[in-house]
C-alpha positions in Angstrom: 87.0 145.7 32.8 88.4 146.0 29.2 91.6 147.9 28.7 90.7 151.6 28.1 93.0 152.1 25.1 92.4 148.7 23.4 88.6 149.0 23.8 88.7 152.5 22.3 90.6 151.1 19.3 93.4 153.6 20.0 96.3 151.2 20.3 96.6 150.5 16.6 96.5 154.3 15.9 99.1 155.2 18.5 102.4 156.6 17.1 104.9 154.0 16.1 108.5 154.5 15.1 109.3 154.2 11.4 111.5 151.2 12.0 108.5 149.3 13.6 106.1 150.4 10.8 108.6 149.1 8.2 109.3 145.8 9.8 109.3 143.2 7.0 106.2 141.0 6.6 108.0 138.2 4.8 111.5 136.8 4.9 112.1 138.0 1.3 111.7 141.6 2.5 114.5 141.3 5.0 117.3 143.6 3.9 121.0 142.7 3.6 120.8 139.0 4.6 120.5 137.3 1.2 122.9 134.6 2.3 120.2 133.5 4.9 116.8 134.4 3.4 117.5 134.7 -0.3 116.4 132.1 -2.8 119.4 129.9 -2.0 119.9 131.1 1.6 120.6 128.8 4.5 117.3 129.6 6.3 115.4 129.2 3.0 116.8 125.8 2.5 116.0 124.8 6.1 112.4 125.9 5.7 112.1 124.0 2.4 113.4 120.8 4.2 110.5 121.0 6.7 112.9 120.8 9.7 114.1 124.0 11.2 116.0 122.9 14.3 117.4 125.2 17.0 119.4 128.2 15.8 121.7 130.9 17.2 121.5 134.3 15.3 124.8 136.1 15.7 125.3 139.6 14.3 125.4 143.3 15.1 122.3 145.3 16.3 119.7 146.3 13.7 120.4 143.5 11.2 117.1 141.7 11.5 117.6 139.0 14.0 114.3 139.5 15.9 112.4 140.1 12.7 113.6 136.9 11.1 112.8 134.9 14.3 109.2 136.2 14.3 108.8 135.4 10.6 110.2 131.9 11.1 107.4 131.2 13.6 104.9 132.2 11.0 106.5 130.1 8.3 106.6 127.0 10.5 103.2 127.5 12.3 105.0 127.5 15.6 103.7 129.5 18.6 106.1 132.4 19.0 107.4 133.2 22.5 109.9 136.0 23.0 112.0 136.6 26.1 115.0 138.7 26.9 117.9 137.4 29.0 118.2 140.8 30.6 114.8 140.6 32.2 114.3 136.9 32.6 115.2 134.7 35.6 115.0 131.0 36.4 111.4 131.2 37.6 110.4 133.0 34.4 112.1 130.3 32.3 110.3 127.5 34.1 106.9 129.2 33.3 107.9 129.5 29.6 108.9 125.9 29.5 105.7 124.7 31.1 103.6 126.7 28.7 105.6 125.2 25.8 105.0 121.7 27.2 101.3 122.4 27.4 101.2 123.5 23.8 103.1 120.4 22.8 100.5 118.2 24.5 97.9 120.1 22.4 99.9 119.3 19.2 101.6 122.6 18.6 105.3 123.4 19.0 106.9 126.6 20.3 109.6 128.8 18.7 111.2 130.4 21.7 113.2 133.5 20.8 115.7 134.5 23.4 117.2 138.0 22.8 120.7 138.7 24.3 121.0 135.0 25.0 124.7 135.4 25.9 123.7 137.3 29.0 122.3 134.1 30.6 124.9 132.5 32.9 126.2 129.0 32.3 123.6 127.3 34.6 120.7 129.2 32.9 122.0 128.2 29.5 122.1 124.6 30.6 118.4 124.8 31.5 117.5 125.0 27.8 119.2 121.6 27.0 116.3 119.3 28.1 113.6 121.2 26.3 115.7 121.5 23.2 116.5 117.8 23.2 112.9 116.6 23.6 111.5 119.1 21.1 109.5 121.1 23.6 110.9 124.3 22.1 112.7 125.2 19.0 115.2 127.7 20.4 116.3 130.7 18.4 118.8 132.7 20.4 120.1 136.2 19.3 123.5 137.5 20.3 125.8 140.3 19.3 128.7 138.5 20.9 130.8 135.6 19.5 128.8 132.4 20.5 132.1 130.4 20.7 133.1 132.5 23.7 129.8 133.4 25.3 127.6 130.2 25.0 128.0 126.8 26.5 129.5 124.2 24.2 126.6 121.8 25.0 124.1 124.4 23.9 126.1 125.2 20.8 126.3 121.5 19.9 122.5 121.4 19.7 122.0 124.6 17.6 123.2 125.9 14.3 124.8 129.3 14.2 123.5 131.7 11.6 125.7 134.8 11.0 123.8 138.1 10.3 125.9 140.7 8.5 126.0 144.4 9.2 124.0 146.1 6.4 126.2 147.4 3.6 125.7 150.8 1.9 123.5 149.4 -0.8 121.1 147.7 1.7 120.7 150.8 3.8 120.1 153.0 0.7 117.4 150.6 -0.3 115.9 150.9 3.2 115.9 154.7 2.9 114.3 154.6 -0.5 111.6 152.3 0.9 111.1 154.7 3.8 110.5 157.5 1.4 107.8 155.4 -0.4 106.1 154.6 2.9 106.2 158.2 4.0 105.3 159.5 0.5 108.0 162.2 0.8 111.7 162.6 0.0 114.3 162.8 2.7 115.5 166.4 3.1 119.0 165.5 2.2 121.4 166.3 -0.7 123.5 163.5 -2.1 126.4 164.0 0.2 124.1 164.3 3.3 122.4 161.0 2.3 125.8 159.3 2.1 126.7 160.7 5.6 123.4 159.4 7.0 124.3 156.0 5.7 127.7 156.2 7.4 126.0 157.3 10.6 123.9 154.2 10.6 127.0 152.1 10.7 125.5 149.0 9.2 122.4 149.2 11.5 119.2 149.1 9.5 117.1 150.2 12.5 119.4 153.1 13.2 119.2 154.3 9.6 115.4 154.5 9.8 115.6 156.3 13.2 118.0 158.8 11.7 115.8 159.3 8.7 112.9 160.1 11.1 115.0 162.6 13.0 115.9 164.3 9.7 112.3 164.6 8.7 111.4 166.1 12.1 114.2 168.5 12.1 113.8 169.9 8.5 111.8 173.1 8.0 109.4 173.2 5.0 111.5 173.1 1.8 114.8 172.8 3.6 117.5 170.4 2.3 120.3 169.5 4.6 123.9 169.4 3.5 126.3 166.9 5.1 127.6 169.5 7.6 124.1 170.7 8.5 122.8 167.2 9.0 125.6 166.4 11.5 124.9 169.6 13.3 121.2 169.2 13.4 121.3 165.5 14.5 124.1 166.3 17.0 125.9 163.2 15.6 129.0 163.0 13.4 129.5 160.4 10.8 132.2 157.8 11.5 135.5 158.3 9.6 134.9 154.8 8.3 132.1 152.3 8.3 133.1 149.7 10.9 131.7 146.9 8.7 133.5 147.9 5.5 137.0 148.5 4.1 137.9 151.5 6.2 137.5 149.5 9.4 139.8 146.8 8.2 142.3 149.2 6.5 142.9 151.1 9.8 143.2 148.1 12.0 145.6 146.5 9.5 147.6 149.7 9.4 147.8 149.8 13.2 148.8 146.1 13.3 151.5 146.5 10.7 152.9 149.7 12.3 153.3 147.7 15.5 154.9 144.9 13.7 157.2 147.4 12.0 158.2 148.8 15.4 156.9 152.3 14.7 155.1 153.5 17.8 154.3 157.0 16.3 152.5 155.6 13.3 150.7 153.1 15.5 149.5 155.9 17.8 148.3 157.8 14.8 146.1 155.0 13.5 145.0 154.2 17.1 143.8 157.8 17.5 142.0 157.7 14.1 140.1 154.6 15.2 139.2 156.1 18.6 138.0 159.3 16.8 135.8 157.3 14.5 134.0 155.7 17.4 135.6 152.2 17.1 134.9 149.9 20.0 138.0 150.2 22.3 137.6 146.6 23.3 137.9 145.5 19.7 141.2 147.4 19.5 142.4 145.9 22.8 141.7 142.4 21.6 143.7 143.1 18.5 146.6 144.4 20.6 146.5 141.1 22.5 146.8 139.3 19.2 149.8 141.5 18.2 151.5 140.5 21.5 151.2 136.8 20.8 151.6 136.8 17.0 154.4 139.4 16.5 156.3 139.5 19.8 155.6 136.1 21.5 158.5 134.8 23.5 160.8 137.7 22.5 159.1 139.6 25.3 156.5 137.5 27.2 155.6 140.5 29.2 153.9 142.0 26.1 150.9 139.7 26.5 150.7 140.7 30.2 150.7 144.4 29.3 148.1 143.9 26.5 145.8 142.0 28.8 146.2 144.5 31.6 145.3 147.3 29.2 142.1 145.5 28.2 141.2 145.0 31.9 142.1 148.7 32.7 139.7 149.8 30.0 137.0 147.5 31.4 137.6 149.1 34.8 138.0 152.7 33.8 135.7 153.0 30.8 135.9 155.9 28.4 137.7 158.2 28.0 140.3 157.4 30.6 140.6 153.8 29.6 141.8 154.7 26.1 145.1 155.8 27.5 145.7 152.3 28.9 145.3 150.9 25.4 147.6 153.6 24.0 150.2 152.6 26.5 149.9 149.0 25.5 150.3 150.0 21.8 153.5 151.8 22.6 154.8 148.8 24.5 154.1 146.3 21.8 155.4 148.6 19.1 158.7 149.1 20.9 159.1 145.4 22.0 161.5 143.0 20.3 159.7 141.1 17.6 159.4 137.4 16.9 156.8 135.3 15.2 158.6 132.1 16.2 155.8 130.9 18.5 153.2 131.7 16.0 155.0 129.9 13.2 155.8 126.9 15.5 152.1 126.5 16.5 151.0 126.6 12.9 153.5 123.9 11.9 152.5 121.7 14.9 148.8 122.1 14.1 149.5 121.2 10.5 151.4 118.0 11.5 148.7 117.1 14.1 146.1 117.2 11.3 148.2 115.3 8.8 149.6 112.6 11.1 146.3 111.5 12.7 145.7 110.1 16.1 149.1 108.6 16.9 149.6 107.1 20.3 152.3 108.7 22.5 155.3 106.5 23.4 154.4 104.0 26.1 157.3 105.1 28.1 155.6 108.4 29.0 152.1 107.0 29.6 150.8 106.4 33.1 149.9 102.8 34.1 147.0 103.0 36.7 145.8 99.5 36.0 147.6 96.1 36.2 146.7 95.5 32.5 148.5 98.7 31.5 151.5 97.7 33.7 151.6 94.3 31.9 151.6 96.2 28.6 154.7 98.1 29.8 153.0 101.5 30.0 155.4 103.8 31.7 158.2 101.3 31.8 161.5 102.9 31.6 160.3 106.4 32.2 163.0 108.7 33.4 161.9 111.4 35.9 163.7 114.6 34.7 164.2 116.1 38.1 166.2 113.0 39.1 168.4 113.2 36.0 171.8 115.0 35.7 171.1 118.7 34.9 167.4 118.0 35.4 167.1 116.8 31.8 166.5 113.2 30.6 166.5 113.9 26.9 164.1 111.1 26.2 161.8 111.2 23.2 158.2 112.4 23.7 156.9 112.2 20.2 155.0 109.2 18.9 157.4 106.5 17.7 156.0 106.7 14.2 157.0 110.4 13.9 160.3 110.6 15.7 161.6 113.9 17.0 160.4 117.1 15.2 161.4 120.7 15.6 158.8 123.5 15.2 160.0 126.3 17.4 163.0 128.3 16.2 163.6 131.2 18.5 165.2 134.3 17.0 168.3 136.2 18.3 166.2 139.0 19.7 164.9 139.8 23.1 164.2 137.1 25.6 164.4 134.5 22.8 168.2 134.8 22.8 168.1 133.1 26.2 165.7 130.5 25.1 167.9 129.7 22.1 170.8 129.1 24.5 168.7 126.7 26.6 167.5 124.8 23.5 171.0 124.5 22.1 172.3 123.2 25.5 169.6 120.6 25.7 170.3 119.5 22.1 173.9 119.1 23.0 173.0 116.9 26.0 170.8 114.8 23.8 173.6 114.1 21.4 176.1 113.4 24.2 173.6 110.9 25.8 172.8 109.3 22.5 169.1 110.1 22.7 168.8 111.4 19.1 
């Protein structure tokens, strides 16, 4: 029996959200992603080359990831298959792969779009590797999370990451103007209210159209909303800053520099402003961890422990209780002794590692598990520090071509005072034992 609604022809006439009705029909219509779909965009160039390859779309919600994936299938004549990692298990994946193999035998490829791909576990992610390698599917995965942290290295090595940007003010204003054309009516907003609606959308194109629909529904005939009325009617306040624009970076920079400057009061002020603006607390918690390692380091190693504990506490408690744990960590790092010695040392070591190339460590500190390596004097003369006077051999560990180098210079603050004493003592032993 035919479906009642489809047979009556009602499905196409059913109400559809404005965002769905305005979904772009071509890549050129996608807003705010010119670096990908513009005339010289990365995706445009891939399509022109005739070889798409597997891709990972990384970006905030409402930036066009799903839309672009659908359009790519049309541009390449691939069968489009969409799944979500939230609702898909191993059995479902096997069915999808089998269907793709059947299509391939018939001469047609499959573009498999996987929404929220980062939600698949490591084993599930690995299941994509064979079908990517043999061309059964062209994978397009979408994620709002950093692929470097959330996706397997093996999967990432087989796909190119495309970054989708949060829509800027100009792009959202263009979307709203297009919505007015589609609806054949102006939004019931004065200029200030329109600007507030843009800020409410927070870089999310879909959210901007949803808000526009809410404004049209709420307005009485002839009514024009002010900024204050709009926020009251929509029961939503505009962020103090757009999290994708300058205000976001200005406040996190102010928080970081207040901590670096050992001013807990200013740090708490900027923290409170960011919370009040609706900033993601985990974003702030991650930055506090960064402060602990960059600006405090070994002057107070406990700072990193406290910062990580605050992040875990927020994960455990959620909002609003979890914000207090982050505030406590901010106070701790702001009042901790400061040192960027570890940060500076690591940068210097990284620079030398890149400049000096793949130098072999001294043979004296290399293991010799085979007879050939023993014959080549691997490990010959190695001095086991625990058996040496003072538990310190003072031998050279750098490649012979480099000689000893010094990157880490602890400051005379906090715990690094003690580290300075240890390093000076070991340097004295080296000189006395002629190991310099």
